[in-house]
C-alpha positions in Angstrom: 84.2 130.9 132.2 84.9 127.4 133.6 87.8 127.4 135.9 90.3 124.6 136.8 88.5 123.9 140.1 85.1 123.4 138.4 86.7 121.1 135.8 88.4 119.1 138.6 85.1 118.7 140.5 83.3 117.6 137.4 86.0 115.1 136.6 85.9 113.8 140.2 82.1 113.4 140.0 82.5 111.5 136.7 85.1 109.2 138.1 82.9 108.5 141.2 80.0 107.6 138.9 82.2 105.4 136.8 83.5 103.7 140.0 80.0 103.1 141.3 78.7 101.9 137.9 81.5 99.3 137.4 81.5 97.9 140.9 81.0 94.1 140.7 78.5 94.3 143.5 76.6 97.6 144.1 76.7 98.8 147.6 73.0 98.4 148.0 73.1 94.9 146.8 76.0 94.1 149.1 74.0 95.4 152.0 70.9 93.4 151.0 72.9 90.2 150.5 74.6 90.6 153.9 71.3 91.1 155.7 69.8 88.2 153.8 72.6 85.9 154.8 72.3 87.0 158.5 68.6 86.2 158.4 69.0 82.6 157.4 68.9 79.8 160.0 72.3 78.6 160.9 71.6 75.1 159.4 71.4 76.5 155.9 74.3 78.9 156.1 76.6 76.4 154.3 79.3 76.6 151.8 76.9 75.7 149.0 74.3 78.2 149.9 73.7 80.9 147.2 71.1 82.9 149.2 72.9 85.9 150.7 76.0 85.3 148.6 74.9 85.2 144.9 71.3 86.3 145.2 68.8 87.6 147.8 66.3 85.0 146.6 63.3 84.9 144.3 60.5 87.5 144.7 56.9 87.5 143.6 53.9 89.8 143.5 50.8 89.1 145.6 47.2 90.4 145.4 47.7 92.1 142.0 45.4 89.9 139.8 44.2 86.8 141.6 41.7 85.8 138.9 42.3 82.8 136.6 40.4 81.4 133.6 41.4 77.7 134.1 40.1 75.2 136.6 43.1 73.2 137.7 43.1 70.1 140.0 44.7 71.0 142.4 44.6 74.8 142.4 46.6 77.0 144.9 44.2 79.9 144.4 41.5 80.1 147.1 37.8 80.1 146.3 37.7 83.9 146.7 40.2 84.6 143.9 37.8 84.4 140.9 35.5 86.9 142.7 38.0 89.6 142.0 38.2 91.3 138.6 41.5 91.8 136.9 42.1 95.5 136.9 45.0 97.2 135.2 45.1 100.3 137.5 45.2 98.2 140.6 47.9 96.0 139.2 50.1 99.0 138.3 49.7 100.6 141.7 50.4 97.4 143.6 53.4 96.5 141.5 54.9 99.9 142.1 54.4 99.6 145.9 55.7 96.1 146.2 58.7 96.6 143.9 59.7 99.7 145.9 59.7 97.7 149.1 61.8 94.9 147.5 64.2 97.4 146.0 64.7 99.0 149.3 65.2 95.8 151.3 67.2 93.7 148.8 69.0 96.0 146.5 69.0 95.9 142.7 68.6 93.2 140.0 66.8 90.4 141.8 64.5 88.0 140.0 60.8 88.7 140.5 57.7 86.9 139.2 54.6 88.7 138.0 52.2 86.2 139.4 48.8 85.9 141.1 46.2 84.4 138.8 46.6 84.4 135.1 48.8 87.2 133.8 47.3 87.3 130.3 43.9 88.3 131.7 45.7 91.7 131.8 45.6 93.3 128.4 49.0 93.4 126.7 49.4 97.2 127.4 48.7 96.7 131.1 50.9 93.6 131.3 53.7 95.6 129.6 53.2 98.5 132.1 53.6 96.2 135.0 56.8 94.7 133.6 58.2 98.2 132.9 57.5 99.2 136.5 59.4 96.1 137.7 62.4 97.0 135.4 62.3 100.6 136.7 62.7 99.2 140.2 65.7 97.3 139.0 64.1 93.9 139.1 64.4 91.1 136.5 60.7 90.2 135.9 59.2 86.8 134.7 55.6 86.6 133.8 53.8 83.5 135.0 51.1 82.0 132.7 49.1 78.9 131.9 50.5 79.2 128.4 47.2 79.5 126.5 48.4 82.6 124.6 48.5 83.7 121.0 50.9 85.5 118.7 49.0 88.8 118.6 49.1 89.1 122.4 52.8 88.5 122.6 53.5 91.0 119.7 51.4 93.7 121.4 53.2 93.0 124.7 56.7 93.2 123.2 56.2 96.1 120.8 54.8 99.6 121.3 51.8 100.7 119.3 54.2 102.4 116.8 55.9 99.1 116.2 59.2 99.9 118.0 60.6 97.3 120.4 59.4 97.8 124.0 61.6 94.9 125.5 64.8 93.3 124.3 63.9 90.1 126.1 60.8 88.6 127.7 60.9 86.0 130.5 58.0 83.7 130.8 57.2 80.7 133.0 54.4 78.6 131.5 52.5 76.0 133.6 51.6 72.9 131.6 50.3 69.7 133.1 47.4 67.2 132.7 45.8 68.3 135.9 44.7 71.6 134.2 41.2 72.1 132.8 40.1 74.6 130.2 43.0 74.9 127.8 42.0 75.6 124.2 42.4 72.4 122.2 43.0 70.4 125.4 40.0 71.0 127.7 40.6 67.8 129.7 43.9 66.3 128.7 44.1 62.5 129.3 47.8 62.6 130.0 51.0 64.7 129.7 51.6 63.5 126.1 48.4 65.2 125.0 50.0 68.5 125.9 53.3 68.0 124.1 52.2 69.9 120.9 50.8 72.8 123.1 54.2 73.0 124.8 55.9 73.1 121.4 53.5 75.7 120.1 54.2 77.9 123.1 58.0 77.8 122.5 57.5 78.4 118.7 55.6 81.6 119.4 58.6 83.1 121.1 60.9 81.8 118.3 58.7 83.8 115.9 58.9 86.8 118.1 62.6 86.8 118.0 62.8 86.1 114.2 60.3 88.8 113.3 60.9 91.5 115.9 64.3 90.8 117.5 62.8 90.1 121.0 64.6 87.2 122.7 63.2 85.1 125.5 63.9 82.9 128.5 61.2 80.2 128.9 60.6 78.1 132.0 58.3 75.1 132.1 56.4 74.5 135.3 54.5 71.3 136.2 52.6 70.2 139.3 53.3 66.6 140.2 50.9 64.1 141.8 50.8 60.3 141.8 48.6 60.7 138.7 51.4 62.1 136.5 54.6 61.2 138.4 55.5 58.3 136.0 54.9 60.5 133.0 57.8 62.8 133.8 60.4 60.7 131.9 58.4 60.7 128.7 57.7 64.5 129.0 61.4 65.3 129.3 62.5 62.9 126.5 59.8 64.6 124.3 60.1 68.2 125.3 63.5 68.9 126.9 65.0 70.0 123.5 62.0 72.2 122.4 63.7 75.4 123.5 62.9 75.6 127.3 65.7 77.0 129.5 64.3 75.5 132.7 62.0 72.7 133.8 60.5 73.2 137.3 58.6 70.4 139.1 56.4 71.1 142.1 55.0 68.1 144.1 51.4 69.1 145.0 50.8 70.5 148.4 47.5 71.0 150.1 47.1 74.7 149.6 44.4 76.9 148.1 40.9 75.7 147.2 40.0 72.4 148.8 37.2 71.8 146.3 39.8 71.6 143.5 41.5 68.5 144.9 40.1 65.8 142.6 43.2 63.7 142.2 44.5 60.8 144.3 47.1 62.2 146.7 50.0 61.1 148.7 53.1 63.0 149.7 55.9 62.6 147.2 59.4 62.7 148.5 62.0 64.8 146.7 64.1 61.7 146.0 61.2 60.0 144.2 60.4 63.0 142.0 64.1 63.7 141.3 64.7 60.1 140.2 62.0 60.5 137.6 63.5 63.7 136.3 66.9 62.0 136.0 65.3 59.1 134.1 63.9 61.6 131.6 67.1 63.5 131.2 69.2 60.3 131.0 71.8 61.6 133.3 72.6 62.1 136.9 71.5 65.6 138.0 73.9 66.8 140.8 72.2 69.3 143.1 74.4 69.4 146.2 77.0 71.8 144.7 74.8 74.9 144.9 71.8 75.2 147.3 69.0 77.8 147.1 67.4 78.2 150.5 66.4 75.0 152.5 67.4 71.7 150.8 64.1 70.2 152.0 62.3 72.8 149.8 64.5 73.2 146.7 66.8 71.3 144.4 68.4 72.6 141.2 70.9 71.4 138.7 72.3 73.7 136.1 73.9 72.3 132.9 73.5 72.1 129.2 72.7 69.6 126.4 75.6 69.0 124.0 73.9 67.1 121.3 71.7 64.6 123.1 73.8 64.5 126.3 73.2 66.7 129.3 76.3 67.7 131.2 76.3 69.6 134.6 78.1 72.9 135.1 79.2 71.7 138.5 79.7 68.1 139.6 79.1 67.9 143.4 81.4 64.8 143.6 84.4 66.7 142.1 86.3 68.8 144.7 87.8 71.0 141.9 84.3 72.0 140.9 83.4 72.8 144.5 86.5 75.0 144.7 85.4 76.8 141.5 81.9 77.4 143.1 83.6 78.9 146.2 85.7 81.1 144.0 82.7 82.4 142.1 80.8 83.2 145.3 83.9 85.0 146.8 85.0 86.8 143.6 81.9 87.6 141.6 79.2 87.5 144.3 76.1 89.3 143.1 77.5 90.5 139.8 74.7 91.1 137.3 75.6 89.8 133.9 72.4 91.0 132.2 73.7 94.4 131.2 75.6 95.8 128.2 78.5 93.5 127.4 81.1 96.3 127.9 79.7 97.1 131.3 79.6 93.4 132.3 83.2 93.0 131.1 84.3 96.1 133.2 82.7 94.7 136.3 84.3 91.3 135.7 87.7 92.8 135.2 87.5 94.7 138.5 86.4 91.6 140.3 89.3 89.5 138.8 91.8 92.3 139.5 90.8 92.1 143.2 91.2 88.3 143.3 93.3 87.1 140.3 93.5 83.6 141.8 90.1 83.1 140.2 91.6 83.1 136.7 93.3 79.7 136.9 90.4 78.2 138.8 88.0 79.4 136.0 90.4 78.0 133.3 90.5 74.6 135.0 86.7 74.5 135.2 86.3 75.4 131.5 88.7 72.7 130.6 86.7 70.1 132.6 83.5 71.3 130.9 85.0 70.7 127.5 86.2 67.2 128.5 82.7 66.4 129.9 81.1 67.5 126.6 83.3 65.1 124.7 85.9 67.6 123.5 85.9 70.6 121.2 84.6 68.6 118.3 81.6 67.4 120.2 80.8 71.0 121.2 81.1 72.1 117.6 78.8 69.4 116.3 76.3 69.2 119.1 76.1 72.9 120.3 75.7 74.0 123.9 72.1 74.5 125.0 71.7 75.5 128.7 68.8 73.8 130.5 68.3 73.9 134.3 66.2 71.4 136.2 64.5 72.4 139.5 62.3 70.9 142.2 60.2 73.0 144.5 58.4 71.3 147.4 55.7 73.6 148.9 54.2 72.7 152.3 50.6 71.9 153.3 48.5 74.7 154.7 47.6 72.6 157.7 51.2 72.6 158.7 52.1 76.1 157.7 49.3 77.9 159.6 50.2 76.7 163.1 53.9 76.9 162.4 53.6 80.5 161.2 51.4 81.4 164.1 54.1 80.2 166.5 56.8 82.1 164.6 54.7 85.3 164.8 54.8 84.9 168.6 58.5 84.2 168.5 58.2 80.5 169.5 59.8 77.4 168.0 57.8 74.3 168.2 59.0 71.1 170.0 56.8 69.0 167.6 59.1 67.6 164.9 56.8 68.2 161.9 56.0 71.8 162.9 59.6 72.5 163.8 60.7 71.4 160.3 58.0 73.6 158.8 59.2 76.6 160.8 62.8 76.0 159.7 61.8 75.7 156.1 59.8 79.0 156.4 62.8 80.8 157.9 65.0 79.5 155.2 62.6 80.2 152.4 64.0 81.4 149.1 60.8 82.8 147.7 59.1 85.9 149.2 56.2 88.4 148.6 56.3 92.0 149.7 53.7 93.5 152.0 54.1 97.3 151.8 51.4 98.0 154.4 53.4 96.2 157.1 56.9 96.4 155.6 57.3 92.7 155.8 58.5 90.0 153.3 56.4 86.9 153.6 57.5 83.3 152.6 55.4 82.0 149.7 53.9 79.1 151.7 52.8 81.4 154.4 51.4 83.8 151.8 49.2 81.1 150.3 48.2 79.5 153.6 47.6 82.5 155.8 47.3 85.8 153.8 45.8 85.1 150.4 42.3 84.3 151.6 41.8 87.5 153.6 43.4 89.6 150.9 41.2 88.1 148.1 38.1 88.6 150.2 39.0 92.3 150.6 39.7 92.7 146.9 36.4 91.0 146.0 34.7 93.8 147.9 36.8 96.5 146.3 36.9 95.1 142.8 34.1 92.5 142.3 34.3 90.5 139.2 32.0 91.4 136.3 31.1 89.5 133.2 32.2 92.4 131.1 35.1 93.5 133.2 38.0 94.9 131.2 41.6 93.9 132.1 42.7 97.3 131.1 40.2 99.1 133.4 
């Protein structure tokens, strides 16, 4: 017979679970964010910094499937990468190990990229298994692909063999640019315009997946930028920004990876130069100083939405009211994860607002400004609200990263200005890979410049590529 004490204890346990479930910021995440904030260089711990306050930063896999079936110029994969076969069992094991480390160090619900070589060289079942392991580790995974993919692969990825839905949403980042060689139907594209229909076809496949099977998507467009295609950015955005992409990410080329793949004329492109071409294509100023992700010399981002043909920002970095709204979000909502059941997200939001009710009028004022920027309620009703984010990532040359990283490994800061800047950017990096064997998290530029080569050579010995190698092996 169940007594009053047993019932009381059961009720107390249920209330404790409910309290933990509805916390705006889980304890593990709060700890991870605090440690991440403390690890940042003093120069980037600013009021606009989101690392350590809203997110712990982006994460990515390394050494899980380095092989690729395109020949890009340039290519960040070293010459050893294609000597390694794509192996499903290896990918599953490494994903589990790396996700466990990231979960332990950074808490739940961080964004992670399933990346290495070409993800679709994994069979759809093995690709799905890797994503499921990421979700089990409370990550939000995004698959990185060159975009040469077909409907059958996507369907088999999204659905189980019995036809039931395996994922409610898929996140993909597709790399399209005219420096890539080997795409079906565009083996050697003459310019970016030659790829516009391929970009549209990629987005259309995910639209069909949603229509036919109820699987939604978040699609990001990646593009390497060199002097050869810099001036084509405005036309690309005018032609493709409304295709259905949620993000456009531009990466000025850095000397990383395979030196034999550098065929294009090269000069260092400043962030201002590339950003100006993005703004020309969008037809609007893209404010990026309101929210920072990591070091401003590495990253710029501007979040907003198209209302009809006009793009409007979520935050205007020249409006002090918007900056106060940003501060209120960081303070009140922190690392709140919105990608859960609506009722749970609402409960967490209510708890956060109950703790700091001053956020409510600030949010109302921001919403009113957004409606005015859009042209009023009528403009929103006619033109819709289609969120699109624009991002710039500036990776660093391996010849700078190697000596800078070697000095950091010895606990030394360089007196040479270029190396010192490289060290500061590495310390403020927003994009890390896990190394379970050492327990370390390594910045992406150091991963590519220092660790990829030895890792790929080791894997080539363990899993040499074969002409008949199966991705599901």
